[in-house]
N, C-alpha and C positions, 0 to 999 in steps of 0.2 A: 663655371665658376671657378676649378683650380687653377685656369687660367688667369683669372682676373687677381689670385690672392700673389704672384709675385710682384704685380705692377704697383698694388695697394700697399705691399711691403715695403718695394722701392718709393712709394712715394711719402710714405711715413719717416723713412731714412732723408729723403731730401728736404722735407720739411723741419728736420730737427738740424740739417746741415745748413739752413740758411733762408730756404724758398720762401717760407711764409711771411717774414719779416722783412718790409722794405729798409729799416733801420741797417740792417748789415751788409748795405750797400758796398761794393770796394771799388774804388776810382777807375776810371777805365785806364788803361795803358797797351801801350804796344806791346808785339810778342818780343820776347828778348832778341830775336834773330830771326829771319827767314826762314821757315823749315818747309820740307815738303808735307802736303797732306794728305793722308793715307786716302786711296782713291779707292780702295776696294771695296767701298759699301754699296749695299744694295737691298734698299728700302721700298716698300711699296709706299705708293700715294695713296690719296684716300677714292681713289677708282680701282686698287688693285693692282695697277701697274708698276713694275719693278723701274726704281730709277737709279741712276748712278751718277756720280759727279761728275763722271767724264763729259755726260752731255751737256754740260756748260762750260766746258773747256774753252778756252779765251777771254772766258767774264772773269768780271769780278763778282766775287759771290758772298755774299753775306749768311752766314749759316747760323740759326737759332735755335737753342736747344731748349725746349718749354712743356708744359705740361698744361692741360685746361683747371686742375684743380690749384695751382701756384698763383697767386693773387698778383705778384710783381709780373710775372708771363702776361695772364690776362690784359694787365696795364699800359703794358710795351706795346700788343699788337698792333694798334692804331697807328702807332711811329711806323710801325715796321712796313705799313700797308702804304702810307703817306711816302716812305723812302723808296720803295717798289715803283709806284707811281710816279714819282718824280724823275727817277735816275735811269729805269730801264731801257730808254734808248738810248742811254749812253754805255750801255753794256754790264748791267749791274742786273744781278738776279737774286732776291732773297729766298731764301729757304728755310722751312722750318721743320725740325726734326722733334715730332713730339715723343716722349717717353712713359705717352699713357696710350690706351687702346683706341681702335679703330672708330667705335661709334663715339668715344668721347669726343676724339678732336674732331670727328665730322659733324658732330651738333655744335660745340664752338666754333670752328670754322664756317659752318652755313648761319651763324647766327651775326657774326661781323662781316661776313662778304669776304672775307680773306681772298686777298689776289695774287698769291704766291704760291708755290707748291707746297703742300703739308705731307710729309713722309711719315710714315709710322715705325717709329725706330723701338718703342718700349726698353725691353733691357739693353738690347744692342746701342740704341741710341746713346744711352748713357755710356756705354763702354767707348763708342766713339767721341763720344764728349772729353772721357778721360782722357783718350788717344792725344785729344786735339789741346791738352793742356787743363782740364777742369779735373784739379787731383783733388777735392774736395766733393765734387759729385753736386754742385750749387745748380740751381735752376732760379733765372732765365741764365743760361750761359750764351755768348756769342762770339763766333770766329769770322774774321774776314779772311777771305782768301784770293791775293794778286791773281791776275790773270793769266800767272805759270803756275799755278793752283797753290802758290806757298801760303802758309799762315804769316797774315801780315799784322794781325790786329786780332786780340782776344779781350771781353770783358763779360765779367762773373756780376751778375745780376741785373736789375732791370736799366735798360739802354733806353736813353731820349733819343729823339730824333736828330738834334744837336749833336749828340756823341757818334750817332751812327755816320753821320756825313761827315764830321771831322775825320773818321776812320775809311771811308770809300772815296771820296771826292779826288783825294791826290793820285788812287789807283785807277780812275777813270780816264 
């Protein structure tokens, strides 16, 4: 119970920051300049296996920070699944990092049949998102890394398939 309290408090803060309202969408914009992404994260996946960004080295990686209780996050998942399905063979990997608990993330991922890795970031996931430019802590938040691991694009709020493809296709 005590472990869940910080996650619930964090959820309340993010809801106030704009997660719960689709009308707070911020237009997609390229990152101001390509910067190196921090590669030191170590988050477990839904099976408990530690995962590192370095395992996708040489690929274009779309990292999506989300939570199951966030309506825009839930709404964009089918687009991210389609993006993964359409472009994986060309070197794209979508990685979801939830700031929620394992059980909540697993239940949601199972209900949709999510076809890309889901990592359990909890508070550390939010810290990573902030390091990658999400200064206000809004969800969802998407970062596209080029094949060299540099931040090439960021997007705060729900992302559509078209917006995601516009960001990743030139990098493939």
